[in-house]
VEXDREN-2710 file (C-alpha; in Angstrom, 1 decimal):
% VEXDREN-2710
k/r/px/py/pz
1/MET/11.6/5.7/15.9
2/LEU/8.6/3.3/15.1
3/ASN/6.5/2.0/18.2
4/ASN/6.8/-1.7/18.3
5/ASN/3.1/-2.5/19.0
6/SER/1.7/-0.6/16.1
7/ALA/4.4/-2.4/13.8
8/GLU/3.1/-5.8/15.2
9/LEU/-0.8/-4.3/14.5
10/ARG/0.2/-3.5/11.2
11/GLU/1.4/-7.0/10.5
12/TRP/-1.7/-8.7/11.6
13/ALA/-3.8/-6.2/9.5
14/ALA/-1.7/-7.1/6.2
15/ARG/-2.3/-10.7/7.3
16/CYS/-6.0/-10.1/7.6
17/GLU/-5.8/-8.4/4.2
18/LYS/-4.0/-11.6/2.6
19/MET/-6.4/-13.9/4.3
20/ALA/-9.3/-11.9/2.9
21/ALA/-8.1/-12.1/-0.9
22/SER/-8.2/-16.1/-0.4
23/ALA/-11.9/-16.0/1.7
24/THR/-14.0/-18.7/0.2
25/SER/-17.3/-16.3/1.4
26/GLU/-18.3/-13.2/0.8
27/ASN/-19.0/-13.0/4.7
28/GLU/-15.7/-14.4/5.5
29/ARG/-13.8/-11.6/3.5
30/ALA/-16.0/-8.9/4.8
31/ASP/-15.1/-9.5/8.3
32/LEU/-11.3/-9.9/7.7
33/LEU/-11.5/-6.5/5.9
34/ARG/-13.5/-5.3/8.9
35/LYS/-10.5/-6.6/11.3
36/ARG/-7.6/-5.4/9.0
37/ASP/-9.2/-2.0/9.2
38/ALA/-9.7/-2.0/13.1
39/LEU/-6.0/-2.8/13.4
40/TYR/-4.7/0.1/11.3
41/ALA/-7.1/2.4/13.7
42/LEU/-5.6/0.9/16.6
43/ALA/-2.0/1.0/15.0
44/ASP/-2.7/4.6/14.1
45/SER/-3.7/5.2/17.9
46/GLU/-0.4/3.6/19.0
47/ASP/1.4/5.7/17.1
48/TRP/-0.5/8.8/18.1
49/LEU/-0.4/8.2/22.0
50/ALA/3.5/7.6/21.4
51/GLY/3.7/11.3/19.7
52/LEU/4.6/9.8/16.1
53/SER/2.3/10.2/13.0
54/PRO/0.3/7.2/11.9
55/GLY/2.8/4.9/10.5
56/GLY/5.7/5.6/12.8
57/THR/7.1/8.8/11.4
58/PRO/7.9/11.5/14.3
59/ALA/5.0/14.0/14.2
60/ILE/5.9/17.6/13.3
61/SER/5.4/19.2/16.8
62/SER/7.9/17.0/18.0
63/ILE/10.6/17.6/15.5
END
């Protein structure tokens, strides 16, 4: 079962990564990559709170 909140956060993180690839300045690129990392961390936290492993897979203890 996939946590919808974490899935959406991962989609936004992927968008940040794509935008970082075409950023016009190093500062903009670094800012977008920091946002990407923060969004992935939030997604992992959402999964953990929902009893899932990072990425939306069931945690071993819940199988």
